[in-house]
N, C-alpha and C positions, 0 to 999 in steps of 0.2 A: 421671305428672302431666302434665296438659294445659298446654303452655306459654302458652296464651291465657288461662288462668284465673289471676288474681292470687292470691298466697299471702297469709296473714295478715302475714308479715314484709314483703313488698313493699308491702302496704297501709299498714303502720305507717310505713315509710320515706317514703312519699308524703304522709303526714298533715302538714298544716300546723297545728300545735297553736296557734300564736299567733293566726292568723286565726280558727280555730274558737272560741277563747276569747272573742274579740270579738263573734262572731255568735251564739253558743249561748245558749239559755235554760237556766238551772239548774233542771231539772225537780224537784229536791228542794224548791225554794222557789216556783216559778211553773209553772202547768200549760202544756202545749203549746197551740198554736192550736186553736180549735174545729174539729171536722171539717167544719163548714160553710164555713170559709175556703178560698179557692182559691189555687192556685199552678200555673203552667203550664196554666191553664184547667180544673183538676180540683179538686173538693172532696177532702178528706182529705190532699192533697199537702203543704200547709203544715204540718200536724200531723206527717206523716212526716219532714219536714225537721227540725223541732224535735227529734223523737225520735232521729233519726240523729246529729245533732250532739251531743246530750247523751250518747248511748250511746258515741260515740267518745271522749268526754272523761271518761266514768265519772261523770257528774252526772245520770243518768237517773232516780234514785230508784226509784219503783215502776213507771215506764213502760218498756215493752219496745218496742224497734224491730222486732225480728223474732224469733220469730213474733209477729204481732199480728193478732187477728181483724179489726179494722177495716182495717188495712193490706192484708189479703188481698183485700178488695174492690177496692182501688186497683190492686194489682199485677196482678190478673187482668184488669180492664177495660183498663188501659193497655198491658199486655204488657211492662211494665218489669221488670227484674230487680232485686230489692231489694238484693242485694249490690253490683251495679254502681252503683246509685244511691248507696249508702253510700260506696263507693270514691270517687265523684266529690265527694260532700259532704266527704270527708276532705281534699281538696285545699285547703279553706278557701273554696270557692266562695260568693259572695254570693247573696242571694235572687234577684236578677235573672239571675244566671248559672245557677242551679238551674232557674229558670223556663224559660230557653232550652233547657237540657239536656233537661228533661221534654218540651217541645214537639218537639224534634228526635228524640228516641229512642222516643217512644211509638209503638206500632203502631196506635193509634186516632187517626186524623187527621180523621175526619168531624165537622165542627163541630156538626151537628144531633144526631148520636149522643152527642156529649159533653154537650151541653146537656140532652138527655133523661136521660142517666145521672146527671148532677149533680142534676137535679130529682127523679129517682126516689130517689136516695140520701138527699136532704134529707127526703123524705116517707115513708121506710120506717117502718111502724108496728111496734110490738112483736109484734103478731099475725102479721106477715109474715115474721118471723124463724123459723129452724128450731126445732123443739120443744125441742131441747137448750138452745139459747140462751134461749128463753122460760123454761124451768125455772130456769136459772141466774139470770136477771134477777128472777125471782119473789122471791128472798131478797136479791139484791144491791141492788136499787133501794130498798127500805125501809131497808136498813142504811146506804147511802152517799149517796143522793140526797135532799136535804132542801129543800123538802118533796117527797115522792114524787109528789104530785098534779101537779107540774109536768111530769113525764115523760109525753109523749104519743107521741113519735117516737124512733127508734133514736138519732139524734144527741143528743137531749135527755138521754140517760143521761150522756153525757160533759159536756155544758154545765151541767146542774144539779149534778152532783157537783163540778165545778170552779168553781162559782159564777158562771158566765157568764150563766145564765138565772135 
């Protein structure tokens, strides 16, 4: 075992359950933030924070923190490690502390590249997604997004299904 890698036991011991309960959204009752909302300067991050807190407390309902297809875009672009993020969140860090942690730990520091990536993510069309994802959404959207005609972009799938759009 690598001494630098935290174990599940050490993560649990470091978890501040009381603080987490005050900060967490119960995703069994309320959806996470829209993927369009930013934290640490990045789209998707606020949603990942909601999902991490809920996952730690077991109130995530149908939402997965990891693996998560949407989160994969965020982790890849920022260079952040999902489990280290979750470990920090487990301390009961407030939104502003998580914002700071993201800004300090991301490998992507170029403000212009971040703006461009945020805008590209906001504007990804369904036809820009992989064939596999397009095939999945072909049945998913009519079943879960009402009305399906509101879905024009990738992020719309989440916002329409959750009643944001």
